[in-house]
Structure formats: structure tokens, C-alpha cells
PDB file of N, H, CA, C and O in Angstrom:
ATOM      1  N   MET A   1     110.690 101.089  98.259  1.00  0.00           N
ATOM      2  CA  MET A   1     109.181 100.159  98.109  1.00  0.00           C
ATOM      3  C   MET A   1     109.903  99.394  96.931  1.00  0.00           C
ATOM      4  O   MET A   1     110.990  99.760  96.483  1.00  0.00           O
ATOM      5  N   ASN A   2     109.491  98.751  96.661  1.00  0.00           N
ATOM      6  H   ASN A   2     108.609  98.454  97.026  1.00  0.00           H
ATOM      7  CA  ASN A   2     109.859  97.842  94.726  1.00  0.00           C
ATOM      8  C   ASN A   2     108.760  97.813  94.070  1.00  0.00           C
ATOM      9  O   ASN A   2     107.701  97.206  94.229  1.00  0.00           O
ATOM     10  N   PRO A   3     109.170  98.600  93.257  1.00  0.00           N
ATOM     11  CA  PRO A   3     107.834  98.592  91.819  1.00  0.00           C
ATOM     12  C   PRO A   3     107.306  97.100  91.394  1.00  0.00           C
ATOM     13  O   PRO A   3     106.280  96.873  90.752  1.00  0.00           O
ATOM     14  N   THR A   4     108.039  96.341  91.790  1.00  0.00           N
ATOM     15  H   THR A   4     108.872  96.526  92.311  1.00  0.00           H
ATOM     16  CA  THR A   4     107.643  94.925  90.845  1.00  0.00           C
ATOM     17  C   THR A   4     106.887  94.142  91.793  1.00  0.00           C
ATOM     18  O   THR A   4     106.270  93.096  91.593  1.00  0.00           O
ATOM     19  N   VAL A   5     107.062  94.957  93.098  1.00  0.00           N
ATOM     20  H   VAL A   5     107.564  95.807  93.261  1.00  0.00           H
ATOM     21  CA  VAL A   5     105.947  93.697  94.390  1.00  0.00           C
ATOM     22  C   VAL A   5     104.982  94.407  94.734  1.00  0.00           C
ATOM     23  O   VAL A   5     105.304  95.591  94.835  1.00  0.00           O
ATOM     24  N   ASN A   6     103.738  94.154  94.999  1.00  0.00           N
ATOM     25  H   ASN A   6     103.476  93.193  94.916  1.00  0.00           H
ATOM     26  CA  ASN A   6     102.418  94.760  95.817  1.00  0.00           C
ATOM     27  C   ASN A   6     102.839  95.253  96.798  1.00  0.00           C
ATOM     28  O   ASN A   6     103.162  94.386  97.610  1.00  0.00           O
ATOM     29  N   THR A   7     103.009  96.291  97.154  1.00  0.00           N
ATOM     30  H   THR A   7     102.747  96.995  96.494  1.00  0.00           H
ATOM     31  CA  THR A   7     103.135  97.029  98.360  1.00  0.00           C
ATOM     32  C   THR A   7     102.765  98.693  98.415  1.00  0.00           C
ATOM     33  O   THR A   7     102.804  99.543  97.526  1.00  0.00           O
ATOM     34  N   ALA A   8     102.470  98.759  99.541  1.00  0.00           N
ATOM     35  H   ALA A   8     102.438  98.067 100.263  1.00  0.00           H
ATOM     36  CA  ALA A   8     101.656 100.207  99.446  1.00  0.00           C
ATOM     37  C   ALA A   8     102.890 101.045 101.013  1.00  0.00           C
ATOM     38  O   ALA A   8     103.825 100.477 101.577  1.00  0.00           O
ATOM     39  N   ALA A   9     102.517 102.044 101.190  1.00  0.00           N
ATOM     40  H   ALA A   9     101.758 102.505 100.732  1.00  0.00           H
ATOM     41  CA  ALA A   9     103.241 103.103 101.921  1.00  0.00           C
ATOM     42  C   ALA A   9     101.612 103.856 102.865  1.00  0.00           C
ATOM     43  O   ALA A   9     100.549 104.257 102.391  1.00  0.00           O
ATOM     44  N   HIS A  10     101.948 103.800 103.858  1.00  0.00           N
ATOM     45  H   HIS A  10     102.812 103.475 104.243  1.00  0.00           H
ATOM     46  CA  HIS A  10     100.605 104.300 104.720  1.00  0.00           C
ATOM     47  C   HIS A  10     101.165 104.775 106.014  1.00  0.00           C
ATOM     48  O   HIS A  10     101.845 103.995 106.680  1.00  0.00           O
ATOM     49  N   ARG A  11     100.980 105.765 106.353  1.00  0.00           N
ATOM     50  H   ARG A  11     100.427 106.399 105.812  1.00  0.00           H
ATOM     51  CA  ARG A  11     101.283 107.025 107.582  1.00  0.00           C
ATOM     52  C   ARG A  11     101.196 106.511 108.601  1.00  0.00           C
ATOM     53  O   ARG A  11     101.812 107.258 109.362  1.00  0.00           O
ATOM     54  N   SER A  12     100.643 105.297 109.423  1.00  0.00           N
ATOM     55  H   SER A  12     100.142 104.690 108.806  1.00  0.00           H
ATOM     56  CA  SER A  12     100.108 105.121 110.727  1.00  0.00           C
ATOM     57  C   SER A  12     100.082 103.531 110.899  1.00  0.00           C
ATOM     58  O   SER A  12     100.521 102.920 111.873  1.00  0.00           O
ATOM     59  N   LEU A  13      99.343 102.856 109.505  1.00  0.00           N
ATOM     60  H   LEU A  13      98.986 103.353 108.714  1.00  0.00           H
ATOM     61  CA  LEU A  13      99.541 101.341 109.418  1.00  0.00           C
ATOM     62  C   LEU A  13     101.131 100.569 110.278  1.00  0.00           C
ATOM     63  O   LEU A  13     102.232 101.119 110.289  1.00  0.00           O
ATOM     64  N   ALA A  14     100.907  99.643 110.715  1.00  0.00           N
ATOM     65  H   ALA A  14     100.013  99.196 110.706  1.00  0.00           H
ATOM     66  CA  ALA A  14     102.126  98.686 111.107  1.00  0.00           C
ATOM     67  C   ALA A  14     102.712  98.625 109.988  1.00  0.00           C
ATOM     68  O   ALA A  14     101.965  98.479 109.020  1.00  0.00           O
ATOM     69  N   PHE A  15     103.967  98.696 109.764  1.00  0.00           N
ATOM     70  H   PHE A  15     104.574  98.814 110.550  1.00  0.00           H
ATOM     71  CA  PHE A  15     104.783  97.372 108.767  1.00  0.00           C
ATOM     72  C   PHE A  15     104.174  96.390 108.402  1.00  0.00           C
ATOM     73  O   PHE A  15     103.437  95.938 109.278  1.00  0.00           O
ATOM     74  N   GLY A  16     104.170  95.866 107.478  1.00  0.00           N
ATOM     75  H   GLY A  16     104.769  96.233 106.767  1.00  0.00           H
ATOM     76  CA  GLY A  16     103.254  94.072 107.260  1.00  0.00           C
ATOM     77  C   GLY A  16     101.762  93.686 107.254  1.00  0.00           C
ATOM     78  O   GLY A  16     101.140  92.628 107.155  1.00  0.00           O
ATOM     79  N   THR A  17     101.390  95.224 107.429  1.00  0.00           N
ATOM     80  H   THR A  17     101.895  96.083 107.510  1.00  0.00           H
ATOM     81  CA  THR A  17      99.800  95.116 107.917  1.00  0.00           C
ATOM     82  C   THR A  17      99.471  94.864 106.368  1.00  0.00           C
ATOM     83  O   THR A  17      99.976  95.637 105.553  1.00  0.00           O
ATOM     84  N   LYS A  18      98.659  93.830 105.927  1.00  0.00           N
ATOM     85  H   LYS A  18      98.250  93.202 106.589  1.00  0.00           H
ATOM     86  CA  LYS A  18      97.882  93.662 104.736  1.00  0.00           C
ATOM     87  C   LYS A  18      96.667  94.079 104.545  1.00  0.00           C
ATOM     88  O   LYS A  18      95.705  93.869 105.284  1.00  0.00           O
ATOM     89  N   LEU A  19      96.693  94.883 103.206  1.00  0.00           N
ATOM     90  H   LEU A  19      97.474  95.053 102.606  1.00  0.00           H
ATOM     91  CA  LEU A  19      95.100  95.509 103.481  1.00  0.00           C
ATOM     92  C   LEU A  19      94.692  95.255 101.758  1.00  0.00           C
ATOM     93  O   LEU A  19      95.575  95.012 100.936  1.00  0.00           O
ATOM     94  N   LYS A  20      93.415  95.343 101.434  1.00  0.00           N
ATOM     95  H   LYS A  20      92.698  95.540 102.102  1.00  0.00           H
ATOM     96  CA  LYS A  20      92.493  94.912  99.998  1.00  0.00           C
ATOM     97  C   LYS A  20      92.435  95.959  99.820  1.00  0.00           C
ATOM     98  O   LYS A  20      91.892  96.727 100.614  1.00  0.00           O
ATOM     99  N   VAL A  21      92.947  96.305  98.776  1.00  0.00           N
ATOM    100  H   VAL A  21      93.387  95.680  98.131  1.00  0.00           H
ATOM    101  CA  VAL A  21      92.686  97.550  97.644  1.00  0.00           C
ATOM    102  C   VAL A  21      91.719  97.772  96.643  1.00  0.00           C
ATOM    103  O   VAL A  21      91.956  97.280  95.540  1.00  0.00           O
ATOM    104  N   THR A  22      90.703  98.397  96.796  1.00  0.00           N
ATOM    105  H   THR A  22      90.511  98.797  97.692  1.00  0.00           H
ATOM    106  CA  THR A  22      89.371  98.574  95.962  1.00  0.00           C
ATOM    107  C   THR A  22      89.691  99.875  95.254  1.00  0.00           C
ATOM    108  O   THR A  22      89.860 100.976  95.779  1.00  0.00           O
ATOM    109  N   ASN A  23      89.764  99.427  93.452  1.00  0.00           N
ATOM    110  H   ASN A  23      89.626  98.533  93.026  1.00  0.00           H
ATOM    111  CA  ASN A  23      89.789 100.990  92.940  1.00  0.00           C
ATOM    112  C   ASN A  23      88.379 101.343  92.661  1.00  0.00           C
ATOM    113  O   ASN A  23      87.751 100.436  92.114  1.00  0.00           O
ATOM    114  N   ARG A  24      87.762 102.368  92.886  1.00  0.00           N
ATOM    115  H   ARG A  24      88.272 103.105  93.330  1.00  0.00           H
ATOM    116  CA  ARG A  24      86.240 102.214  93.311  1.00  0.00           C
ATOM    117  C   ARG A  24      85.666 102.573  91.742  1.00  0.00           C
ATOM    118  O   ARG A  24      84.444 102.458  91.644  1.00  0.00           O
ATOM    119  N   LYS A  25      86.348 102.971  90.568  1.00  0.00           N
ATOM    120  H   LYS A  25      87.340 103.065  90.648  1.00  0.00           H
ATOM    121  CA  LYS A  25      85.893 103.643  89.434  1.00  0.00           C
ATOM    122  C   LYS A  25      85.390 102.172  89.009  1.00  0.00           C
ATOM    123  O   LYS A  25      84.189 101.931  88.883  1.00  0.00           O
ATOM    124  N   ASN A  26      86.756 100.854  88.718  1.00  0.00           N
ATOM    125  H   ASN A  26      87.731 101.049  88.820  1.00  0.00           H
ATOM    126  CA  ASN A  26      86.171  99.846  88.113  1.00  0.00           C
ATOM    127  C   ASN A  26      86.019  98.437  88.854  1.00  0.00           C
ATOM    128  O   ASN A  26      86.174  97.385  88.234  1.00  0.00           O
ATOM    129  N   GLY A  27      85.728  98.474  90.123  1.00  0.00           N
ATOM    130  H   GLY A  27      85.603  99.329  90.627  1.00  0.00           H
ATOM    131  CA  GLY A  27      85.929  97.275  91.248  1.00  0.00           C
ATOM    132  C   GLY A  27      87.435  96.908  91.227  1.00  0.00           C
ATOM    133  O   GLY A  27      87.982  96.752  92.319  1.00  0.00           O
ATOM    134  N   ARG A  28      88.049  96.778  90.266  1.00  0.00           N
ATOM    135  H   ARG A  28      87.605  96.904  89.379  1.00  0.00           H
ATOM    136  CA  ARG A  28      89.340  95.704  90.608  1.00  0.00           C
ATOM    137  C   ARG A  28      90.087  95.931  92.239  1.00  0.00           C
ATOM    138  O   ARG A  28      90.353  96.876  92.981  1.00  0.00           O
ATOM    139  N   SER A  29      90.215  94.475  92.239  1.00  0.00           N
ATOM    140  H   SER A  29      89.999  93.707  91.636  1.00  0.00           H
ATOM    141  CA  SER A  29      91.404  94.771  93.765  1.00  0.00           C
ATOM    142  C   SER A  29      92.344  93.976  93.527  1.00  0.00           C
ATOM    143  O   SER A  29      92.290  93.045  92.723  1.00  0.00           O
ATOM    144  N   VAL A  30      93.818  94.460  94.599  1.00  0.00           N
ATOM    145  H   VAL A  30      93.861  95.216  95.251  1.00  0.00           H
ATOM    146  CA  VAL A  30      94.922  93.834  95.010  1.00  0.00           C
ATOM    147  C   VAL A  30      94.960  94.058  96.380  1.00  0.00           C
ATOM    148  O   VAL A  30      94.557  94.977  97.094  1.00  0.00           O
ATOM    149  N   VAL A  31      95.693  92.725  96.638  1.00  0.00           N
ATOM    150  H   VAL A  31      96.021  91.979  96.057  1.00  0.00           H
ATOM    151  CA  VAL A  31      96.245  92.475  97.805  1.00  0.00           C
ATOM    152  C   VAL A  31      98.028  93.406  98.371  1.00  0.00           C
ATOM    153  O   VAL A  31      99.028  93.164  97.695  1.00  0.00           O
ATOM    154  N   VAL A  32      98.097  94.050  99.182  1.00  0.00           N
ATOM    155  H   VAL A  32      97.285  94.247  99.731  1.00  0.00           H
ATOM    156  CA  VAL A  32      99.025  94.798  99.337  1.00  0.00           C
ATOM    157  C   VAL A  32      99.698  94.833 100.714  1.00  0.00           C
ATOM    158  O   VAL A  32      98.976  94.768 101.709  1.00  0.00           O
ATOM    159  N   ARG A  33     101.242  94.948 100.866  1.00  0.00           N
ATOM    160  H   ARG A  33     101.828  95.001 100.057  1.00  0.00           H
ATOM    161  CA  ARG A  33     101.622  94.543 102.201  1.00  0.00           C
ATOM    162  C   ARG A  33     102.213  95.837 102.706  1.00  0.00           C
ATOM    163  O   ARG A  33     103.188  96.186 102.041  1.00  0.00           O
ATOM    164  N   VAL A  34     101.770  96.951 104.076  1.00  0.00           N
ATOM    165  H   VAL A  34     100.978  96.667 104.617  1.00  0.00           H
ATOM    166  CA  VAL A  34     102.203  97.955 103.843  1.00  0.00           C
ATOM    167  C   VAL A  34     104.214  97.813 104.292  1.00  0.00           C
ATOM    168  O   VAL A  34     104.848  97.007 104.972  1.00  0.00           O
ATOM    169  N   ASN A  35     104.544  98.842 103.619  1.00  0.00           N
ATOM    170  H   ASN A  35     104.028  99.497 103.066  1.00  0.00           H
ATOM    171  CA  ASN A  35     106.628  98.486 103.697  1.00  0.00           C
ATOM    172  C   ASN A  35     106.899  99.401 103.836  1.00  0.00           C
ATOM    173  O   ASN A  35     108.088  99.261 104.121  1.00  0.00           O
ATOM    174  N   ASP A  36     106.600 100.904 103.878  1.00  0.00           N
ATOM    175  H   ASP A  36     105.634 101.018 103.646  1.00  0.00           H
ATOM    176  CA  ASP A  36     106.914 101.924 103.833  1.00  0.00           C
ATOM    177  C   ASP A  36     106.034 103.584 104.065  1.00  0.00           C
ATOM    178  O   ASP A  36     104.905 103.639 103.579  1.00  0.00           O
ATOM    179  N   ARG A  37     106.460 104.591 104.637  1.00  0.00           N
ATOM    180  H   ARG A  37     107.378 104.546 105.032  1.00  0.00           H
ATOM    181  CA  ARG A  37     105.605 105.261 105.100  1.00  0.00           C
ATOM    182  C   ARG A  37     105.437 106.650 104.132  1.00  0.00           C
ATOM    183  O   ARG A  37     106.278 107.194 103.416  1.00  0.00           O
ATOM    184  N   GLY A  38     104.078 106.994 104.381  1.00  0.00           N
ATOM    185  H   GLY A  38     103.394 106.553 104.963  1.00  0.00           H
ATOM    186  CA  GLY A  38     104.164 107.793 103.249  1.00  0.00           C
ATOM    187  C   GLY A  38     102.444 107.585 102.897  1.00  0.00           C
ATOM    188  O   GLY A  38     102.010 106.491 103.260  1.00  0.00           O
ATOM    189  N   PRO A  39     101.670 108.302 102.388  1.00  0.00           N
ATOM    190  CA  PRO A  39     102.175 109.439 101.636  1.00  0.00           C
ATOM    191  C   PRO A  39     102.273 111.050 102.103  1.00  0.00           C
ATOM    192  O   PRO A  39     101.403 111.577 102.796  1.00  0.00           O
ATOM    193  N   PHE A  40     103.634 111.846 101.546  1.00  0.00           N
ATOM    194  H   PHE A  40     104.341 111.418 100.982  1.00  0.00           H
ATOM    195  CA  PHE A  40     103.270 112.890 102.116  1.00  0.00           C
ATOM    196  C   PHE A  40     102.502 113.971 101.548  1.00  0.00           C
ATOM    197  O   PHE A  40     102.590 115.105 102.019  1.00  0.00           O
ATOM    198  N   ILE A  41     101.847 113.732 100.689  1.00  0.00           N
ATOM    199  H   ILE A  41     101.776 112.811 100.306  1.00  0.00           H
ATOM    200  CA  ILE A  41     100.923 114.987  99.758  1.00  0.00           C
ATOM    201  C   ILE A  41      98.836 114.834 100.338  1.00  0.00           C
ATOM    202  O   ILE A  41      97.993 113.940 100.255  1.00  0.00           O
ATOM    203  N   ARG A  42      98.848 116.109 100.819  1.00  0.00           N
ATOM    204  H   ARG A  42      99.532 116.835 100.886  1.00  0.00           H
ATOM    205  CA  ARG A  42      97.453 116.118 101.210  1.00  0.00           C
ATOM    206  C   ARG A  42      96.798 115.720 100.407  1.00  0.00           C
ATOM    207  O   ARG A  42      96.892 116.049  99.225  1.00  0.00           O
ATOM    208  N   GLY A  43      96.052 114.984 100.830  1.00  0.00           N
ATOM    209  H   GLY A  43      95.976 114.716 101.791  1.00  0.00           H
ATOM    210  CA  GLY A  43      94.699 114.323 100.594  1.00  0.00           C
ATOM    211  C   GLY A  43      95.165 112.834 100.318  1.00  0.00           C
ATOM    212  O   GLY A  43      94.250 112.184  99.811  1.00  0.00           O
ATOM    213  N   ARG A  44      95.853 112.408 100.430  1.00  0.00           N
ATOM    214  H   ARG A  44      96.596 112.937 100.842  1.00  0.00           H
ATOM    215  CA  ARG A  44      96.178 111.116 100.205  1.00  0.00           C
ATOM    216  C   ARG A  44      96.654 110.015 101.019  1.00  0.00           C
ATOM    217  O   ARG A  44      97.279 110.170 102.069  1.00  0.00           O
ATOM    218  N   VAL A  45      96.413 109.150 100.623  1.00  0.00           N
ATOM    219  H   VAL A  45      95.905 109.023  99.771  1.00  0.00           H
ATOM    220  CA  VAL A  45      96.076 108.058 102.427  1.00  0.00           C
ATOM    221  C   VAL A  45      97.405 107.039 101.977  1.00  0.00           C
ATOM    222  O   VAL A  45      98.477 106.886 102.563  1.00  0.00           O
ATOM    223  N   LEU A  46      96.952 106.472 100.833  1.00  0.00           N
ATOM    224  H   LEU A  46      96.082 106.596 100.357  1.00  0.00           H
ATOM    225  CA  LEU A  46      97.940 105.645 100.257  1.00  0.00           C
ATOM    226  C   LEU A  46      98.875 105.683  99.283  1.00  0.00           C
ATOM    227  O   LEU A  46      98.408 105.903  98.166  1.00  0.00           O
ATOM    228  N   ASP A  47     100.329 105.505  99.364  1.00  0.00           N
ATOM    229  H   ASP A  47     100.708 105.326 100.272  1.00  0.00           H
ATOM    230  CA  ASP A  47     101.103 105.244  97.797  1.00  0.00           C
ATOM    231  C   ASP A  47     101.124 103.539  97.264  1.00  0.00           C
ATOM    232  O   ASP A  47     101.592 102.641  97.964  1.00  0.00           O
ATOM    233  N   LEU A  48     100.682 103.381  96.265  1.00  0.00           N
ATOM    234  H   LEU A  48     100.302 104.111  95.697  1.00  0.00           H
ATOM    235  CA  LEU A  48     101.023 101.795  95.827  1.00  0.00           C
ATOM    236  C   LEU A  48     102.454 102.024  95.050  1.00  0.00           C
ATOM    237  O   LEU A  48     103.229 102.972  94.925  1.00  0.00           O
ATOM    238  N   SER A  49     102.391 100.401  94.505  1.00  0.00           N
ATOM    239  H   SER A  49     101.762  99.631  94.606  1.00  0.00           H
ATOM    240  CA  SER A  49     104.126 100.690  93.834  1.00  0.00           C
ATOM    241  C   SER A  49     102.912 100.155  92.862  1.00  0.00           C
ATOM    242  O   SER A  49     101.761  99.747  93.015  1.00  0.00           O
ATOM    243  N   ARG A  50     103.677 100.350  91.948  1.00  0.00           N
ATOM    244  H   ARG A  50     104.612 100.681  91.823  1.00  0.00           H
ATOM    245  CA  ARG A  50     103.643 100.438  90.654  1.00  0.00           C
ATOM    246  C   ARG A  50     103.369  99.054  90.167  1.00  0.00           C
ATOM    247  O   ARG A  50     102.890  99.028  89.033  1.00  0.00           O
ATOM    248  N   ALA A  51     103.548  97.941  90.721  1.00  0.00           N
ATOM    249  H   ALA A  51     103.937  97.962  91.642  1.00  0.00           H
ATOM    250  CA  ALA A  51     102.830  96.748  90.349  1.00  0.00           C
ATOM    251  C   ALA A  51     101.590  96.528  90.891  1.00  0.00           C
ATOM    252  O   ALA A  51     100.863  95.772  90.247  1.00  0.00           O
ATOM    253  N   ALA A  52     101.114  97.044  92.020  1.00  0.00           N
ATOM    254  H   ALA A  52     101.705  97.659  92.543  1.00  0.00           H
ATOM    255  CA  ALA A  52      99.607  97.334  92.732  1.00  0.00           C
ATOM    256  C   ALA A  52      98.902  98.265  91.761  1.00  0.00           C
ATOM    257  O   ALA A  52      97.798  97.924  91.338  1.00  0.00           O
ATOM    258  N   ALA A  53      99.433  99.389  91.380  1.00  0.00           N
ATOM    259  H   ALA A  53     100.331  99.666  91.724  1.00  0.00           H
ATOM    260  CA  ALA A  53      98.210 100.058  91.121  1.00  0.00           C
ATOM    261  C   ALA A  53      98.526  99.341  89.208  1.00  0.00           C
ATOM    262  O   ALA A  53      97.643  99.613  88.394  1.00  0.00           O
ATOM    263  N   GLN A  54      99.239  98.855  88.921  1.00  0.00           N
ATOM    264  H   GLN A  54      99.956  98.633  89.582  1.00  0.00           H
ATOM    265  CA  GLN A  54      98.675  97.928  87.411  1.00  0.00           C
ATOM    266  C   GLN A  54      97.862  97.206  87.452  1.00  0.00           C
ATOM    267  O   GLN A  54      97.206  96.838  86.478  1.00  0.00           O
ATOM    268  N   ASN A  55      97.646  96.641  89.201  1.00  0.00           N
ATOM    269  H   ASN A  55      98.178  96.940  89.993  1.00  0.00           H
ATOM    270  CA  ASN A  55      96.685  95.371  88.966  1.00  0.00           C
ATOM    271  C   ASN A  55      95.419  95.744  89.066  1.00  0.00           C
ATOM    272  O   ASN A  55      94.471  95.044  88.711  1.00  0.00           O
ATOM    273  N   ILE A  56      95.319  97.128  89.668  1.00  0.00           N
ATOM    274  H   ILE A  56      96.090  97.697  89.956  1.00  0.00           H
ATOM    275  CA  ILE A  56      94.044  98.347  89.661  1.00  0.00           C
ATOM    276  C   ILE A  56      93.380  98.956  88.552  1.00  0.00           C
ATOM    277  O   ILE A  56      92.286  99.515  88.476  1.00  0.00           O
ATOM    278  N   GLY A  57      94.555  98.658  87.441  1.00  0.00           N
ATOM    279  H   GLY A  57      95.444  98.204  87.503  1.00  0.00           H
ATOM    280  CA  GLY A  57      94.027  99.863  86.325  1.00  0.00           C
ATOM    281  C   GLY A  57      94.354 101.097  86.662  1.00  0.00           C
ATOM    282  O   GLY A  57      93.988 101.833  85.746  1.00  0.00           O
ATOM    283  N   MET A  58      94.847 101.689  87.495  1.00  0.00           N
ATOM    284  H   MET A  58      95.144 101.092  88.239  1.00  0.00           H
ATOM    285  CA  MET A  58      95.478 103.351  87.612  1.00  0.00           C
ATOM    286  C   MET A  58      96.753 103.460  87.670  1.00  0.00           C
ATOM    287  O   MET A  58      97.313 103.852  88.694  1.00  0.00           O
ATOM    288  N   VAL A  59      97.262 103.198  86.804  1.00  0.00           N
ATOM    289  H   VAL A  59      96.808 102.881  85.972  1.00  0.00           H
ATOM    290  CA  VAL A  59      98.577 103.462  86.411  1.00  0.00           C
ATOM    291  C   VAL A  59      98.711 104.595  85.463  1.00  0.00           C
ATOM    292  O   VAL A  59      99.685 105.345  85.544  1.00  0.00           O
ATOM    293  N   SER A  60      97.626 104.790  84.413  1.00  0.00           N
ATOM    294  H   SER A  60      96.836 104.181  84.347  1.00  0.00           H
ATOM    295  CA  SER A  60      97.884 105.856  83.528  1.00  0.00           C
ATOM    296  C   SER A  60      96.889 107.226  83.982  1.00  0.00           C
ATOM    297  O   SER A  60      96.661 108.298  83.420  1.00  0.00           O
ATOM    298  N   SER A  61      96.546 106.775  84.948  1.00  0.00           N
ATOM    299  H   SER A  61      96.731 105.904  85.404  1.00  0.00           H
ATOM    300  CA  SER A  61      95.748 108.145  85.609  1.00  0.00           C
ATOM    301  C   SER A  61      96.434 108.664  86.888  1.00  0.00           C
ATOM    302  O   SER A  61      96.072 109.634  87.553  1.00  0.00           O
ATOM    303  N   GLY A  62      97.718 107.676  87.172  1.00  0.00           N
ATOM    304  H   GLY A  62      98.013 106.887  86.632  1.00  0.00           H
ATOM    305  CA  GLY A  62      98.379 107.946  88.531  1.00  0.00           C
ATOM    306  C   GLY A  62      97.758 107.966  89.835  1.00  0.00           C
ATOM    307  O   GLY A  62      98.353 107.520  90.816  1.00  0.00           O
ATOM    308  N   THR A  63      96.609 108.452  89.901  1.00  0.00           N
ATOM    309  H   THR A  63      96.126 108.813  89.103  1.00  0.00           H
ATOM    310  CA  THR A  63      95.846 108.490  90.848  1.00  0.00           C
ATOM    311  C   THR A  63      94.478 108.386  90.961  1.00  0.00           C
ATOM    312  O   THR A  63      93.821 109.141  90.245  1.00  0.00           O
ATOM    313  N   ALA A  64      93.708 107.386  91.926  1.00  0.00           N
ATOM    314  H   ALA A  64      94.243 106.773  92.508  1.00  0.00           H
ATOM    315  CA  ALA A  64      92.175 106.603  91.754  1.00  0.00           C
ATOM    316  C   ALA A  64      91.862 106.789  93.346  1.00  0.00           C
ATOM    317  O   ALA A  64      92.603 106.755  94.329  1.00  0.00           O
ATOM    318  N   LYS A  65      90.186 107.039  93.164  1.00  0.00           N
ATOM    319  H   LYS A  65      89.584 107.067  92.366  1.00  0.00           H
ATOM    320  CA  LYS A  65      90.039 106.682  94.126  1.00  0.00           C
ATOM    321  C   LYS A  65      89.588 105.265  94.493  1.00  0.00           C
ATOM    322  O   LYS A  65      89.090 104.311  93.897  1.00  0.00           O
ATOM    323  N   VAL A  66      89.988 105.557  95.760  1.00  0.00           N
ATOM    324  H   VAL A  66      90.392 106.332  96.245  1.00  0.00           H
ATOM    325  CA  VAL A  66      90.343 103.782  96.141  1.00  0.00           C
ATOM    326  C   VAL A  66      89.461 103.557  97.817  1.00  0.00           C
ATOM    327  O   VAL A  66      89.402 104.312  98.787  1.00  0.00           O
ATOM    328  N   CYS A  67      88.857 102.151  97.567  1.00  0.00           N
ATOM    329  H   CYS A  67      88.904 101.538  96.779  1.00  0.00           H
ATOM    330  CA  CYS A  67      88.707 102.013  99.182  1.00  0.00           C
ATOM    331  C   CYS A  67      89.455 101.313  99.089  1.00  0.00           C
ATOM    332  O   CYS A  67      89.984 100.974  98.030  1.00  0.00           O
ATOM    333  N   TYR A  68      89.874 100.622 100.949  1.00  0.00           N
ATOM    334  H   TYR A  68      89.444 100.897 101.809  1.00  0.00           H
ATOM    335  CA  TYR A  68      90.950  99.632 101.523  1.00  0.00           C
ATOM    336  C   TYR A  68      90.243  99.404 102.902  1.00  0.00           C
ATOM    337  O   TYR A  68      89.481 100.060 103.612  1.00  0.00           O
ATOM    338  N   GLU A  69      90.844  98.171 102.956  1.00  0.00           N
ATOM    339  H   GLU A  69      91.462  97.637 102.379  1.00  0.00           H
ATOM    340  CA  GLU A  69      90.273  97.335 104.779  1.00  0.00           C
ATOM    341  C   GLU A  69      91.361  96.527 104.304  1.00  0.00           C
ATOM    342  O   GLU A  69      91.824  96.119 103.239  1.00  0.00           O
ATOM    343  N   VAL A  70      91.716  96.429 106.340  1.00  0.00           N
ATOM    344  H   VAL A  70      91.340  96.760 107.205  1.00  0.00           H
ATOM    345  CA  VAL A  70      92.587  96.023 106.604  1.00  0.00           C
ATOM    346  C   VAL A  70      92.159  94.224 106.779  1.00  0.00           C
ATOM    347  O   VAL A  70      91.237  93.811 107.483  1.00  0.00           O
ATOM    348  N   ILE A  71      92.898  93.538 106.117  1.00  0.00           N
ATOM    349  H   ILE A  71      93.646  93.873 105.544  1.00  0.00           H
ATOM    350  CA  ILE A  71      92.840  91.766 106.283  1.00  0.00           C
ATOM    351  C   ILE A  71      93.797  90.792 106.985  1.00  0.00           C
ATOM    352  O   ILE A  71      93.690  89.569 107.074  1.00  0.00           O
ATOM    353  N   GLY A  72      94.967  91.779 107.572  1.00  0.00           N
ATOM    354  H   GLY A  72      95.054  92.772 107.500  1.00  0.00           H
ATOM    355  CA  GLY A  72      95.882  91.092 108.250  1.00  0.00           C
ATOM    356  C   GLY A  72      97.119  91.798 108.688  1.00  0.00           C
ATOM    357  O   GLY A  72      97.986  91.191 109.318  1.00  0.00           O
TER     358      GLY A  72
END
């Protein structure tokens, strides 16, 4: 996973799937492309690249409650 590109890891979505990910705390959104498998920590659904995490304001916290929708 390239930390400078808006990408994400998901356990089962097809590679190349585009997702709109929204931080539930602040309402900020980013569009990411699934290009990796994971996360492998119980209770987590997505791993975001650092760039994507910065765009939705969750780098300092490390984790956040998010909503996501498949857009392509």
C-alpha cells in the first residue's frame, strides 16, 4: 500500500473497487481505491493509507468510526 495515494485495504471487496469513506465524527470524506487485503485486527473493516487518513482527519487518533459506500 502506497502511503501517499488514497487507497484502502478490505478483506473481501474486489481490487479496484472505489469507496467513499466518511469520518463519522467530523463529516469529512475521501474517495479511495481498494488495492490490498486486510485489516487483520478484529473489529476493523478498512485500513486506509496515510494520505486517505489525513484527508478525513484521523491521523492523530489512528482509528476512527467511519461509514463507507461503494461508488464504483
